[in-house]
C-alpha positions as CSV (number, residue, x, y, z in Angstrom):
1,M,157.6,248.2,-122.9
2,T,158.9,250.3,-120.0
3,A,160.8,248.9,-117.1
4,V,159.9,249.9,-113.6
5,E,162.7,250.3,-111.2
6,A,162.2,248.7,-107.7
7,R,163.0,250.9,-104.8
8,P,164.0,249.6,-101.4
9,P,161.5,250.4,-98.6
10,A,162.1,253.7,-96.9
11,T,163.6,253.4,-93.4
12,R,162.6,255.7,-90.7
13,S,165.4,257.1,-88.6
14,G,163.5,259.7,-86.6
15,P,162.6,259.5,-82.9
16,A,160.2,256.8,-81.8
17,D,156.5,257.6,-81.6
18,L,155.6,257.7,-77.9
19,R,151.9,258.6,-78.2
20,R,150.7,255.1,-77.5
21,T,152.9,254.8,-74.4
22,S,151.8,258.2,-73.1
23,R,148.2,257.3,-73.6
24,L,148.7,254.1,-71.8
25,V,150.4,255.8,-68.9
26,A,147.6,258.4,-68.8
27,A,144.9,255.7,-68.8
28,L,146.6,254.0,-65.9
29,L,147.4,257.3,-64.0
30,L,144.0,259.0,-64.4
31,P,141.9,256.8,-62.0
32,L,144.8,256.2,-59.5
33,G,144.6,259.6,-57.8
34,P,140.8,259.8,-57.4
35,A,140.8,256.1,-56.2
36,A,143.4,257.0,-53.6
37,V,141.3,259.9,-52.4
38,A,138.2,257.7,-52.2
39,V,140.0,255.0,-50.2
40,L,141.5,257.6,-48.0
41,R,138.1,259.1,-47.2
42,F,136.8,255.6,-46.4
43,V,139.7,254.7,-44.1
44,L,139.9,258.0,-42.3
45,P,139.6,257.3,-38.5
46,Y,137.5,260.5,-37.9
47,F,134.9,262.6,-39.4
48,T,135.8,265.9,-40.9
49,T,133.2,267.6,-38.9
50,D,134.6,266.4,-35.6
51,D,136.3,268.9,-33.2
52,P,140.1,268.9,-32.9
53,A,140.1,267.0,-29.6
54,T,138.1,264.2,-31.1
55,I,140.3,264.1,-34.1
56,V,143.4,263.8,-32.0
57,R,141.9,261.0,-29.9
58,S,140.8,259.1,-33.0
59,V,144.2,259.4,-34.6
60,A,145.9,258.3,-31.4
61,A,143.5,255.3,-31.1
62,H,144.0,254.2,-34.7
63,P,147.6,254.8,-35.8
64,G,147.6,252.1,-38.5
65,Q,144.6,253.7,-40.2
66,Q,146.2,257.1,-40.0
67,S,149.4,255.7,-41.5
68,L,147.4,254.4,-44.4
69,V,145.7,257.8,-44.8
70,L,149.1,259.5,-45.0
71,W,150.4,257.0,-47.6
72,L,147.2,257.4,-49.7
73,A,147.5,261.1,-49.5
74,F,151.1,260.9,-50.8
75,V,149.9,258.7,-53.7
76,A,147.1,261.2,-54.4
77,V,149.4,264.2,-54.4
78,L,151.9,262.5,-56.7
79,T,149.2,261.3,-59.2
80,L,146.5,264.0,-59.3
81,V,148.7,266.8,-60.8
82,P,150.1,264.6,-63.7
83,A,146.6,263.3,-64.3
84,V,145.3,266.9,-64.7
85,L,148.2,267.6,-67.1
86,G,147.4,264.4,-69.0
87,V,143.8,265.3,-69.4
88,A,144.8,268.8,-70.6
89,R,147.1,267.3,-73.2
90,L,144.2,265.1,-74.5
91,T,141.7,267.9,-74.6
92,R,143.7,270.9,-75.8
93,R,143.3,270.1,-79.5
94,R,139.4,270.0,-79.4
95,A,138.8,272.7,-76.8
96,P,141.9,274.9,-76.4
97,R,140.2,277.8,-74.6
98,L,138.3,275.5,-72.2
99,T,141.5,273.6,-71.5
100,A,143.5,276.7,-70.8
101,A,140.7,278.0,-68.5
102,A,140.5,274.8,-66.6
103,C,144.2,274.4,-66.1
104,S,144.7,278.0,-65.0
105,W,141.8,277.6,-62.5
106,R,143.2,274.3,-61.3
107,S,146.7,275.7,-60.8
108,R,145.3,278.6,-58.8
109,A,143.1,276.4,-56.7
110,T,145.8,274.0,-55.7
111,S,148.6,276.5,-55.3
112,P,150.0,276.8,-51.8
113,W,150.2,280.6,-52.4
114,A,146.5,281.0,-53.2
115,G,144.9,283.5,-51.0
């Protein structure tokens, strides 16, 4: 009869796996930017086709709405770029060329130096 030696369970000493956390953050962040833009467009005190004088009068008549528009734009700017990067991280394994093309187009389209 042979004896089997019992080994203690292996302990893991590497860094923590953050994939679940990053996926949860991405799931919360992805709809936040587009939702902010949608609410912003709903609350906007003027139409985008109005002439500048009408826009100025509407903003002066509704300062509370314009303040909300500015805050929602701030939220949208802070969340849309990380959301795009999060989607790129999720899609790059399955479609690396398409992800690279979409990210390069997006960075050129949103760049302040785009001509």
